[in-house]
N, C-alpha and C positions, 0 to 999 in steps of 0.2 A: 530165814524163811519169810519173815514179814517184809524185809527189804525187797525180796524177790517179788512178792505180791504187789508192792507199791509200784515197782518198775513195770510190772505187767499192766496195772491199771492206767498208768500215765501213757504207756505206749498205745493202749487201746483207745484212750481219749483222743490222742493226737490223730490216730487213724480215722476215727469217726468224724472228728472236726474237719479233716481234709475232705471227707465226702459231703458234709452238710453245708459248708460255707461256699459262697460264690467265689468266682475266680478273682474278683477285684480285691478281696480281703488280703490276698497274699502279696499285693503290691503295697505294703504297709509304709506309712509315713510316721509322723509324730502325733501324739495326742495333743488336743487343743483345749485349753481352759476357756470356758465361756465367761469372760470377764470384760471389764471396761477397756482394757488395753487391746485385746484381740477383736472385740466387737463394741466399739464406742457408742453406737446408736442404741439407746435404751429400748426402743420398741423392738428392734431386731434381736437384741440380746434376750429380752424377756420372752420373745417368741421361741427362741431356741431352748430356753429353760422350761417352757411350758410342757408338762408331761403329756398333754393332749396332742402335741405335734411330734413328728418324726418317731412315732411309736414310743415316745418317752426317752429317746436316746440321750437327749441333752439335759434331762431333768436332774441328773446328779452333778451338773456344773462342768462336765468334761465331755468332749466328743473324742472318743478314742480313734486311733487310726483305722481300726476295724470298722467302726461305725461310719466314719467319713467315707470309707471306700464303698459303703453300701448306698450312700445317698446320691442318686442320679437325677433327681428332680426336686425343685423347690417352688412352691406357690406362695409368694410373699405379697400378693396384690392386695390393694385396698387397706393397708395397715397404717399408712401415714409415716413410713420410714423416710428419714432424711439423709442417712449415711449408710452405705452398704459395705463399709470397710470390714474385712474379714471374710468376704465371699470367696476370696482366693484359696481359703483352706479347703473348700469343697472341690478337690481336684477331680473327682469322678463325676461331677455335675454335667448332665447332658441337656436338661431342660430347666429354664429359669423364667419365672413370671413375676415381675415387679411392677405391673401396671398400677396406675392410680396411686402413686406415692408422692413424696416431696423431694425426690432425688435431683440434685443439681449436677452431680458428677457420678460416673459409673466406670470403673476400671475392671475389666474382665480378662486381662492378659494371662492370669494364672489358671484360668478355667479352660484348659486346652482341649477338653473333650466336649465342650458345649456345642450342641446342635441347634437348639431352639432358644431364642431370647425374645421376651415380650417386656418392653420397658416403656410402653405408651403412657401418655397423660401423666408426665412428671414435669419438672422444670429443668430438664437436662440441658446444660450448656457444653458438656464434654462427655463423650462416649468413646471408650477405647476397646475395640474387639480385635485388635491386630494380632493377638495371641490365640485366636480361636480358629484354627484351620478347618475344623469339622463343622463350622456353623453353616446351617442349611436355611434356617428361617429366622429373619430379623424383623421385628416390629418396634420402631422407635418413634412412631407418629405422635403428634401433639406435644412437642417439647420446644426447646429454644436453641436447637443446634444450628450453628452457622457452618460447620464442616463435619464431614464423616469420612473416616479412612477405612476403606474396605479392601485394602491391598493384601491383608492377611487372611482373606476368606475365599479361597478358590472354589469351594463347594457350595457357595451361597446360591439358593434356588429362588427364594421369595424375599422381597425387600419392600417394607412398608415404612416410608419416612415422610409422609405428608404432614402438613401443618407444622412446619419448622421454618427456619430462616436460612436454609442452605444456599450458599452462593456458588458452590462448585460441587460436583459429584462425579468421581472417577470410578467407572465400573469396568475398566479395561482388564482387570485381573480377576474378573468374576464371570468366566465363560459359561457357567452352569445356570445363570440367571434365567428364569422362566417368566417371572412376574415382577414388575416394578410399579410401585404406587408412590409417586413423589410430587403430587400436585400441592399447590399452596406453599411454595417456597420462593426463593429469589434467584433461581438459576438463570444465568444469561446465556449459557451454552450447555449442550449435552451431546456426548458422542456414545452411541450404542451400536455402531456398525460392527463391532467385534462379537456381539451377542447372537450367536447363530441358533440358540435354543429359545430365545425370547419369544413369548407368545402374546404378551400384552404390556403396554406402557401407559401409565397414567401420568401425564406431565403438564396438565393444564394449570392455570393460575401461577405461572412463573413469568420470567422476563426474556424468554428465548426470542431471538430474531430469525434463526434458521433451525431446521430440523431435518435430518436425513434418516428415513426408515427403510431405505431400499436394500439394506444388507442383512435383513433379519428374515430368513426364509421360513421360520416356524411360526410367524405371526398368525393369530386366529381371530375370528370375528372381524371387527374393524381394525384390530391390531394395536390401536393407540387412541388416546384422547389428548389433543394439544390445544384446546381452546383457551381463550383468556391469557394469551401471551402477547408478544409484540412481533409476531412473525411477519417477515417480508417475503419469505419463500419457504416451500415445504416440498421435500422429495417423498413421494408416496412409496409404500412397500412394493416389492417386486415379487409377488407370489401368484403363480398361475391359478386362475379361478377365483381369486379373492376379490372382494369389493370393499370400498370404504365409503361410508356415509359422510357427506360434506359437513354435517352438523358437528362432527367430532373435532373439527378444527376451525370452522367458519368464524365464530365469534372471537374477537380478540380484545384485550384490555385497551382502553383509550390511551392515545398519546396526546401530548399537549397540542391542542388545535385540531386533532384528528380523532373523533370519537368512533367513526365507522370505518369498516374495511370491506372491500370487495375482492373476490378471488377470480383469477383468470388462468386459462390453460397456456397462455403465452405471455412473454414479457412486454408485448406491445399493448396488452389489455384490450384485445379485440374479441376473445372467446370467453365469455363469462361463465362462472360456476355459481349455481344458486344454492342456497342452504338446503334445499330438498334433494339435491342431486346425489346419486350413488355412482361412484367412479370405479372403474376397473383398476386394480392394483398392479400397474405395469411399470412401476419405478419412475413414472413421469414427475416432472417438477411443476408445482403450482406457484403462482405469483400473486402476492397481495398488493392491492392498490389502496392506499390510505386516503380516504375522502376528507378533504378539508372541511371544517365546520363552517356553515354559513352564518352570517349575522347581518344585522341591519343598523344603519346609522340614522337616527331620528334627530331632526333639527327642531329646536324649541326657540320661540321668539323672545322668551324671558322678558315680558313687558312690552314687546314690540307688536307690530301688526303684520298681517300677511300670512302666507303659507309656503312651505317647501316640501317637496316629495321625499319620502324616505329613500335612502341610498343603500342598495344591497351590496354586500361584500363577502369575501371568503377568507378564511385564515391563510396566512402565508402569501397573500397577494397585495401589493401596494396599489393605491388609487388616490386621485385628487378629490378633496372635499368639494361638494357643490358650492359655487359662489353664493354669498349671502343674498337673499331676496327679501328679507324682513326690513321694515322701517319702524321708527319710533319717534314720535313727536318730541322735539326738543333734545334729541340725542343723535350721536353719530356712532355707527357700528365700529367696534374696535377689534374683536376676535371671537373665537369659539372657546368654550371651557366645559370641562366635564362636570362642573358643579355650578348651580345657578348663581351662587354668590361670588364665584370666582376665587374662592379661598381653597387652597390645597388643590388636589387634582392636577390636570394637565391643560395647558393653553395651546390652541392651534390657530394659526393665522388663516385668513380667508383664502380658500383654494389650496391649502397646503397638501402635499403628497404624504400620505400616512399609510400605516400597515398594522394589522393585528390590534385594532382598537378593542375587539372583543373576540369571542369564539374560542378561547382557550379550552372550554368544555361546552357541552351542549346545553348546560343549564343557563349559560349567559349568551343569549342570541341577539341582544340589543345593546346599543350604546347611545346615550343621549348627549348631544352637544347643545349648550345653551349660549345664545348670543350675549356678548358682553358689550355694554353701551357706555359711551362717554358723554356727559351732559354738555350741551352747547353753552357758550358764553355770549353775552351781549352787553351793550353800553347804555346807561341811562343819562341823558343830557337835559339840562335845565335852561330854559329860555326866559328872560325877564319880561318879555311881552311889552306892555305899556309902562312897565316899571324901569328901574335903573339898577345897575350893579352886575356882578358875575358870581357863578357857583361852579364848583368842581364836578366833573362827570363821575359816575359810579359804575363799576363793573359788576354785572349780575350773572349768576350761574343758574341754569335751568333746574327747577325743583328745589332751589335754595332761596330762602327769604333774605331780603335786604330792607333796611329801614330808611324811609324817606327822610331827608334832613329838614331842619327848620328853615324857613324862608330867610334868605339873605338879601333879597331885593327890596327896594323902597319905591313907594308911590304915594303922592300927596292927595290923590283922589279918593282913596278909600282904605279899608282895612283888609289885610291878607286873610283869606278864608281857607285856602287849601290849594291842591294841585289838580290840573286836568291835562289830558293828552291832546286837546284841541284848543287853539288860541281863541276860538269863537265861543266856547262854552262859558256859561255864567254861574253854574253850580259846581262846587268842588266835588271831585270824584275821589280824591285821596287827601289825607291830612298829614301834616308834618308829624314825624315820629311813627307813622303807620308802617307796618311790615307788608311788603308786597313780594310777589314771585311770579315767574313765568309770564312776564309782560310781552315777550316775543319768543318764538321757538326757533328762530333762524340763528344758525351759528354765525357769530360775527355781526348780527343785526344790532339796531339801536332804537331807543324809544325817547321821545322828547316830552318833558313836563313843562306846563305853563302855570303861572300863579293866577288865582282868582281874587279880584278886589271888589269889595262891597261897602256901602255906607253902614255906619254903626247901627242905626235903627233896623235896617233890613237884616243885619246879622243877628240882632237880638230876637227878632221875630222868628227867624229860622231855628235858632236854638230852643226857643220856647215851644215851637211846634214839635221839635224832636223830643223834648222833655215830655210833652203831653202824649206823644206816641209811645214813649217808653213806659209811662205809667199805665196807659191803656192796655199794654200787653199782659198786665197782671189782673187777677180777679180776686175780690175779697172772699169769695166762696172757698178759695183754696187755702185760706189762712185762718188761724184763730185770731180773735179780736186784737189781742195785744201785739201780735205779729203784724197784722195789717196796719196798725198804728205806726210801726217802724217804716213801712213803705211810704206812707203819707208824709212822715217826717223827712225822709230823704228827698221826696218830691218838693216839699216846701222850701227846704234849704237850697236846692238848686235853682228854684224859681226866683228866690230873693237875689241870688248871686247874678242871675241873668238880668234882672230888672235894674240893678244898680251898677252894672259893668260900664267902664269907660273905654275909650278907644285903646288905651294902653292895656286894658285887661281882656281885650277880645281874644287874644291867643289862649288865655286861661279858661275861656268858656267851654272849650272842648274838654278840658280836664275836669271842669265842673260837671259836665254832662256824663263823662266817664265815671266819675266818683258816684254820681247818683245811680248810675246803672249798676255799679259794683255793690253799693249799699242795698239796693233793692234785691239784687240776686242773692245776697248773703242772708236775707231773711228766710228762715225755714218754712216750708209749706207744711200743711197738716200731715202729708205723707212722710216728709222728712222728720217731723217730730216723732211719728210712730216708729220709723226706722231707727232713730236715735235710741229710743227705749229698747227696741228689739236687739240692737247691737250691744247695748250695755248689758242686757240679760245674758246674751250669748257669750260675751267675754267673761261675765261673772261665773257662769257655770260651764265654762269650756271643758273642764276636766271630765264631767259626766257626759257631756254631749259628744266628746271624743270616743266614748265607749258604746255609742249607739249602733256600731257596725259589727259587733261581735257578741256571742253569747257571754253570759256572766258565769264565772266559775263559782262553785260552792264556797271556796275559800274566801272570795271577795263579796259574798252575799251581803253581809252586815254593812260593810262600807258602802256598797252600791245602794243599798236600801236607804241609808242616811242621805247620800248625795242626791238620789232621785227625789226624796221627800223635800229636801231643801230647794231643788230646782223647781218643782211643781208649786211649792208655796211661794217661791220668788216670782212665779209667773202670774200670780193673781193680779187683778187690775189695780187694786189698792197698792200692792207692793211695787208694781211697775210705775204707778203714778208718783210714788215718793221720789223717784229718780228723775222726774221731768223738770226741765228748766222753766216751764210755764208757771207763772205766779198764780193764775186763776185755777182753783181746785177742779172746777167742772171741766175746764179745757184739758188739764192734766189727765183726768180720768178718761176723757174721750180719746186722748192720744194713747193711753194705756190699752184701751179696748181695741184700737186699730193695730197696736203692736201685737196683741195676742193673736189677731187674725193672721199677721205675718208669720207668727211662730207656730201656727197650727200643726204643721208637719212634725216639727221637733217635739211639741207637746204630746202629740199622738204617740210617738215612739217612746217617750218617757213613761206615759201611762201604760203602754204595753209592757215595758220593762218592769214597772211597778207590779203589774199582775203576775208576771213571771216570777218576780222575787217573792211574792206571796206564796206561790206554789212551792218554790224552793224552800221556803221556811217550813212549810208543812212536811216536806220530804227530807229535810236535813237529818233528822234523827235516824230514819231508815237508811239514808245514804251512808252513814258512818257505821252501820251495823255489819257484821260479817254475814256471808251468805247462809251460814248454818242456822241463823236466827229466823230465817224465812221458813216458818213451819206451816203445817196444815191449819193451825189455829189463827194464822195471820193473813189468810187469804182475803177476807173481807176488808181488812185494814189496807192492805196493799192494793186491792182492787179499787178502793175509794180514791187512793192517790192516783192511780191510772185514769180513773174517770174524771177527776178534777183536772188532770193534765189535758185530757181529750176535750174538756169543756173550754179550754183556753183557745182563743183565736190564733191564727197562724202567726200574726205579728208578735204576740206574747210568747208563743212556743219557741220562736226564734231565739229569744234571750235565755231560755232555760239551759242550764249546764248539760251538754250532751252526756257527760259522764254520769250525772245524776239521773237523767232520763233513762239511760241504759241500765244503770244500777237498779232503779226501781222496777223497770220492766223485767230484768233478769230475776230479781228476787220474787216478783209476783208470779212469774212463770214457774220458778222453782217451787214456790208455795203450792201452786195449783198441781204441779206434778206430784208433790208429796201427798196432797189430799187425794188425788186419783190413785196413787200407789197404795195408800193406806186403805182406801175403799176396796180396791181389788184384793188386798191382803186379807181384809176381814171376810170378804166373800170366799176366798180360798180356805181360810181358817174354818169358816162355817161349813164348807163342803167336807173338809177333812174330819171335823168333829162329828159328822154323821156316823162315823165308824166307832166301834168300841176299841179302847186302848187299855193296856195294863196301866196300873197307877203310875209306874215309873215312866212309861212312854208318854202318857198324857202330860205328866209334869215336863218331860223333855219337849213335847210339842208346844206347850205354853211358854216355856223359857225361850225356845227358838223364835216363836212369834213375837214375844216381847222384845227380844234383842233386835229382831228385824225392824220392829216399829221404831226403836230408838235410832238405829242406823239410818233409816229413811228420814226421820225427823231432823237428824244432824247432817244430812248430805249437804255438800258445799258447792255443787255444780249441777247445772241442768243436765238431765239424762241419767244422773246417778240414781235417783229414786227408782226409775224403771229397771236399771241394771241390777240394783240391789233386790228389787222384787223378783226378777227372774232367778237370781241365785238363791234367794230366800225360799221361793217355791220348791226349788230342788231340795233344799235342806229339810223343809217341812215334809216333803214327799218321802224322804228317807227315813222318817220315824215310822216304824212298823206298827200297823193296827192289829187287832185280834182278827184273824181271818174269818170270813163268813162262809157259810155253805152256799154254793151256787144253786140255782134253780134249774134242774134239767127237765125241760118240758117234754121232750121225746127222747127215749133211749134208742140207740140204733138197733137195727136187726142184723142178724149174723147170716152169712152165706153158708150153705151146707158144706160139710167137711167129710172127706173120705177117711175111713178108719186108718189109723196109723200116721195121719198127718198131724203136724203141730197146730195148736190153736191159731198161731199167727197166720196160717194159710187161709183162715176164714175171714173174708172181708166184712167190715162193719159199715153200715150205710144208714143215713136218715136221722142221725142223732142231732138234737137241738138243745141249746142251753141259753140262759139269759146273759151269759158273759162268754167272751172268746175262750177257746180251749180245744183240747183234743180228746177223742175217745180211743181207748186201747185195752187190750186184754190184760188182766191182772197177772195171769200165768201164761204168757205167749208160747212157752216151750212145752206145755203139757200136751199129751197126745191121747185124747179121749178115745175109748173103745166103743162108746155108745152115746146117744144123744142125751141132752139134759140142759140144766141151767149152769152157766159159767159166768163168773164175775167180770164185768166191764168197768173200767175206771175212767171217770171224766177228770182230766187234769186241767184246771184253769190256766190261761196264759199268765195272769197276774197271780202268782203263788203267794205274794205278800198279803194280798187282801182276800183271797178266796182259797179254800181248802178243797182237796179232791173229794169227789163223790163216787160211790160204788153202786152197782145194780146188777142183779143176775139177769142174764139174757139167754133165752132159749136157743139151743143149737141142735141141728139135725146132723147125725153122723151116719154116713152111708157105707155099705160094704164095698170093698174094692172089686172091680170087674174081674171075671175069671180070665186067666192067661193060659195059652196052649203050652204043651211041653216044649222045653227049649231044644233046639237042634244043636248038633256039635258045632262048636265055634272054631273056624279055621284060624290057624296061627297067622296073625297079621304081619305083613312085611313092614319093617321099620321105615317110617317116612318122617322126614324132618319138616315140620310145619312152620312157616315163617310167622312172626308175630303179626297179629291183625293191626291194621291201621286204625288209629283212634278216630272215632267219628267227630265231626266238628262239634265243639262245645263240650265233649266228654273229657273227663279228667284223665290225664296220662298216669299210668301205673308208676308209682315212685320207685326209683331204682337207686340203691345205695351207690354212691360214687366215692372213690378213694379220695382222701384229703389232698388238696393241692399243696405244693410247696409254698411256704409263706414268703411273699416277695419282699425285697428291701423296702423299707418305708420311704415312700415318695409322696410329694405333693404335686399333682398334675396341674400344670398351668392351663388357663383357659386360652385356647387358640384364638388368634385374632382374625385370621383370614382363611385358614384351612377349612374346607367344608366338612361338616359332620357327616359320618356314614349314615346312609338311609336306613330306615328300620328293616327294609328287606334284606339288608346285608347281614343281619343277625342270624346265627346258625339255628336251624330248627331242631327241636328235640326228636330223636329217633325213637320209635316204639321199641319196647323191650319184650322179648319172648316171655310168655307166661310161665315157662318152665324154669325161669331164673329163680333159684331159691332165695328166700328172704335173707338178708344179711350178707349175701355174697356180692362183693364189689365187682362191678363191670370194669374191666381194664382194657384199654385200647392197646393193641400190640405195638403201635407206633408211638405211644405216649412216652415222653421222657420220664425218668425216675425223678422223685422229689429231690429238690436241692439243685437241679440244673446240671449242666455238663461239668465233668470233672476238669479242674485245671490241669495243665500239662504236667506238673510235678506231683500232683496228688496221687496218681497211680503208683509211682515208685514208693511214695511214702506209705501207701496202703500195703504194698507188698512187704515193705520193711517191717511194718507193724505186725502183719500176719506171721512173718518169720519169727519175730520176737515172741509172739504168743506161743508158737509151736515150741520154740526153744525153752520157754519158761515151763511149759507143761512137761517137757522131757526132764528138766531139772527137778521138778516136783516129784515125778514118778521115781526118779533115781534116789532122791533123798529119802523117800518113804521105804525103799527097799533096803537101805542101809540098816544094819543091826544097831 
């Protein structure tokens, strides 16, 4: 008997299961363990194990075949998944959203029922959908795809593959395509002539050279966008009544040397198309003319003289350089060069035929050619004049120095003084050993030098005059006494040498004069003495001086303060004078004071740094403290630090550690916020304590206020005191006081009532109280038979702080009016009255609705391009007849039963189960009849 009952139960369960489960359950595969082998990506695996996903199907670590058959949609977007291995187990999957993850590869060949795929914004380099024949919507934009095989997707309607690196895209096996968005790729060609249902094509920002849109009769709007390619020709759509705006194709990406393009209706470029034109879509061919970039050649003399006009040119056209028209003294033109120094770059000969010197893009519209010059050479010849002997010629190069040789001629009439360029001159213009240059600018020219001869006495007189002139160029006012003594010493030494010179020593007199000049020039002036001390101080304190261009960090404050102090002490006049080479103390001190004047700027900066370091010393303690120590009690201390900072001049503030300045400012602001919050807290506490509390609640109020004070005082960030105060006020407000009795200043009057009516039918009007609330009858359902006083209750809105008040209010009760004898009532004809339409703004009568079948757990992906249905498309709620009894479900005759349509083999199984039940019942009856 028990075995029979078990059989009966199992059979019933199978029959009911066949009715309840969807059809996909019966196409069962294998159960799948959610482990690292099947789902290697940790994020994906954990998502499947999360009981909050898939209605908890995977929470037990296994996806059964029944569960897998129910999963038709997955939303795995924005999770950071890097590997989707295991997705093939979801054989029933129709929608998949994996947008915004880290996927580099995605293989969906096992998901043969997939209809919608969203895999945008990943790092995909490989995507395989060749096993998805049902695919309708594909969005793989913003990835790194270089190829995309769509040969296995004959039902594809929408394709979004923009922002990839596709070099080829074959849509010949996708005849259902309606919309293609493939801009920002690297397509060099694209054939869409077989797409008869295509309505729009986005293919701008590629590398197309041609495009034919004439075989797509379903195009709508402009039909396509093909700007920013490399188009040379374009065949427009051939759709009657359709027009195309030229702006959808006019602009093209620049080619090398051709930044701009013009469009024409003919290949001869005689009928132009402007960017504003709107063209009929008659299948005509448009032709692009790429305009070469213009540029200009500018000629630069590069040290020469004259002018040359700029030479215009265009990319792709050769031309001859303008012949050189510049001149340069002492030089001969050699060539043109793209750099002024002739190093690197390119050299061009005069008049050379050139091409594409610039203009590769519109940003470089000029090229500069610099004249290159060769210095001329000349010959220096020496003529003995009235003397005897010979000397070798010298070759000179323009702008380069040559040294005149010593005299090799002889003459018994006098002593050689020097060289001249005229044989009649008697005063030397040049001396032996002197460096000369640019004696002639002529290329191949020559210069002749003649010796000058003079008696010894005349020579001495001339040298003495030169020596006197030399000394006269110096002034004792520019020197300290001991330095001026050195100049006089040099003068006296040279004077003695001139006075005692013999004829053989004449040649050395120039050397004597030169040595005197060198000795005098070597004596330091007063300014040089000051500069010497300033330079010594600068070198000595170079380390700290190198820090004058940046703020001082608090960590370096102590070292900087020591360095600044040393430098300022070292700049004192006495300290500087100690390093002077002057032996006279007064002179050394004077030089030191002049040095201080030279150092004024640096000393001013050091003093500013010293003031900044002083403030940082005051702020150092607070800088190291945590924010929580900035309390209401430290407001004055922190304000004083802020005020002392403000008192510093801008030069000093520059050196203050920005982190310290910010820290003090933040702590001061936080302390003020705490002070203000505590002040407001005390005001709130004072307001609340105006109420009476029970002893327990008063203690709770005090404890809450004390805790809030501590929290505010220990807050660690600006804004926290105010936030804590807001929350604290709520906590304080939640402590219930002892309610007070409100003051009702005017009790309402009651409208007359007809005998037999409930008190609620008598309106109350005119009541006033000192707090918000409502007036109502205490016994609204009472039906008085005569007038009198009836209790009205005032209920305050704030029932925590106020208690209700009651008052008797007079009420007049009237007799009902007399009514005539009733006439016989005819039997009404049954009429079906439609339900009234709900007035705008009125609430619809709730109608019980039968529970809908629980759908398979799905995660709906966010569509990328499909437009969302407008609000007007939502079904309106129909009014329900008032006669519908409560609790009676309204069932649409056409509505399918819960559980969905029966699978094909479920009905036979149901019949079999029913038969088994009947058989079991018969057996039970027979068994009971047996004795």
